[in-house]
C-alpha positions, 0 to 999 in steps of 0.5 A: 500500500502506498503511504498516505499523504497530508492531502489525502488525510485532509480529503478524507477528513473533509468527507465528514461534511455533506458539501464535500461528499456531494462535491467529490462524490465520495464517502467513508466507511470505518472498521474492517467489517463495515468496509468489507461489506460496503465494498460489496456494493460500492467502488472502493477508491482508497483504503487506509490501514493503521500500521500499513499505509497510515499511522495511528495519528493519521487514522485519528485525524481522518476518523469521525469515530470517538475510538477509531477502528484502524481501517478507513475506506473511501468509496464512490457514491452511487450515481443519482438516477430516476426513482421509478419503482415497481408497485409489486415491491414493498417500499419504505418511504421516510418523511423527514427522518433526521437523526443519522443513527435512526436512518442507519438502523432503518437501512439495516432493518430494511436489509434484514426484511428484504426491503431493497428501496427506501425513498426519502424526502429531501430533508431526510438525513444523508445516507452517506453521513459517516454516522449513518454508514456505520449504523448500517453495518454494511447494509447500505451496499444492499439497500438503495436509498433515493432522495426525491420531492416526496409529494411529487413522487407519491403523486406519480407513484400512486398514478401507476394503479388505482388500487395501490396501497400507501400505508402511513403510521399515524397516531389516529390510524387503525390498530394494525394488529386488530382493526385491519384484520377484523375488516377483512384486510391484511397487511401485504408484501406489496405497497408503500409504508411511510414513516415520519419525522422523529418529533412531528410524524408524517408531514401535512403535505404527505398525509393526503397520499396515505390510503391506509393509516395504521398505528402500533398499539401500546399495551396495556391499552388503558394505561398511560405509556410513552407518547410514541416509539422511536422511528427506527424501532417502529419501522422494525415492528411494522416491517415484521408485521408486513412480512408475517402477513 
């Protein structure tokens, strides 16, 4: 491996910021396992390993982790293309999810449940944020993340079919375990699931596109509980129910 230069250290460090990731079309992953998994789905541009082509000090200067893991990979971002998805697939939509840790966990959860596409509003966290990349534990290599004008995309997506189902998690939605099935409906492996912002839920601009509002009931029902669930946990619960159905 070629010895790292000061310019390379500076470049890798700059990728902690979105404006440089966008400008250069690059992002970073850290740790042996994460780097090896990300390399399965992205082109590796540079690899820096402590003791081989970088010192401990240089790794610390480039790293965004509190405790650097000794291996840093620089990868090319995927090219931006049309977000035209088949209605036969189960698609997750994120409306304003802003915490990088939540987004990373959601990507990892989608990978587990076989959801290959996530459609994000433009104000959703950047999937190439190093905190997101680390939280995915390599799942980013297998899950495609798209950023769109969400109301416009939903309008076009729904126009593909008059009976397309767009589920959305709302506090006043139907109990997804009971009411849907009492009325003869079932959660299916087709359609779209919308999850909203950590504090405000699904935006007013997006709510009109929801055809099937659902909620995760709390237990026991007559006892006061937390106001809401963490969005990454809620996503896991909903996806598990869809796959079970």
